[in-house]
C-alpha positions in Angstrom: 102.3 239.8 59.1 102.7 243.5 59.5 100.0 244.1 56.8 97.6 241.8 58.5 98.2 243.6 61.8 97.5 247.0 60.2 94.3 245.7 58.5 93.1 244.3 61.8 93.9 247.6 63.6 92.0 249.6 60.9 89.0 247.3 61.1 89.0 247.5 64.9 89.2 251.3 64.9 86.5 251.7 62.2 84.1 249.5 64.2 84.6 251.6 67.3 83.6 254.9 65.7 80.1 255.9 65.0 79.2 259.0 62.9 76.4 261.3 63.8 73.7 261.7 61.2 71.6 264.7 60.3 69.3 263.7 63.1 70.3 264.3 66.8 70.6 261.1 68.7 70.9 258.9 65.6 74.2 257.3 64.8 75.5 255.6 61.7 78.0 252.8 62.1 79.0 251.1 58.8 75.5 251.6 57.4 73.6 250.5 60.6 71.6 253.4 62.0 71.0 253.3 65.8 68.9 255.3 68.3 67.3 255.0 71.7 63.5 254.7 72.0 61.5 255.0 75.2 59.8 251.6 75.0 60.5 248.0 75.8 61.9 245.7 73.0 58.7 243.7 72.6 56.7 247.0 72.0 59.4 248.2 69.6 59.2 244.9 67.7 55.4 245.2 67.3 55.7 248.8 66.2 58.5 247.8 63.8 56.4 245.1 62.2 53.5 247.5 61.7 55.9 250.2 60.3 57.4 247.8 57.8 54.0 246.5 56.7 52.9 250.1 56.3 55.8 250.4 53.8 54.5 247.3 51.9 57.7 245.4 52.8 57.5 241.6 52.8 58.1 240.5 56.5 60.2 237.4 56.6 60.9 237.0 60.4 59.6 238.5 63.7 61.1 237.5 67.0 60.6 239.3 70.3 61.3 238.8 74.0 61.3 241.2 77.0 65.1 241.6 76.4 65.4 241.9 72.6 63.6 241.8 69.3 64.3 241.4 65.6 62.2 242.0 62.5 63.5 241.1 59.0 61.9 242.1 55.7 62.6 242.5 52.0 61.5 245.1 49.5 60.4 244.5 46.0 64.0 244.5 44.8 64.9 241.9 47.5 66.9 244.5 49.5 67.1 243.1 53.0 65.9 245.2 56.0 66.8 244.2 59.5 65.6 246.0 62.6 66.9 244.9 66.0 66.0 246.2 69.4 67.8 245.5 72.7 66.9 246.5 76.2 69.0 249.5 77.1 67.5 250.5 80.4 64.2 250.8 82.3 61.7 250.8 79.4 64.3 252.0 76.9 65.5 250.1 73.8 68.5 250.6 71.6 67.2 250.2 68.0 69.5 249.3 65.1 68.3 249.5 61.5 70.1 248.1 58.5 68.7 248.6 55.0 70.8 246.9 52.3 74.3 248.2 52.6 73.1 251.3 54.5 70.2 253.4 53.0 70.1 256.4 55.3 66.8 257.9 54.0 64.9 254.6 54.3 66.4 253.8 57.7 65.4 257.2 59.1 61.9 256.8 57.6 61.6 253.4 59.3 62.8 254.9 62.6 60.2 257.8 62.3 57.5 255.3 61.6 58.4 253.1 64.6 58.4 256.1 66.9 55.0 257.3 65.5 53.5 253.9 66.4 54.6 253.9 70.0 
């Protein structure tokens, strides 16, 4: 019981901490990279779809509302790419990018491509 409690405490603490990356304003939480973008989720979703197509990724799902959006894709090696956007304020979205188990270089490339398309 004590070991289970310690494991649960460790997991809870690790989920509550986000590490800064080499980029200001971009955080890494367990391989998911997040940042805020000055655009509504639907616009971010369209820009994300275009950015992933520009990288020749196979888009498998696109969903968007005024409150949130999600784009899923796979690369040639079947590595899954998921980009989510959630309304975070007036015309501001929180974007979360997960590439496989946490590919920082590709995640930041996707983030730059999204921003360039807005």
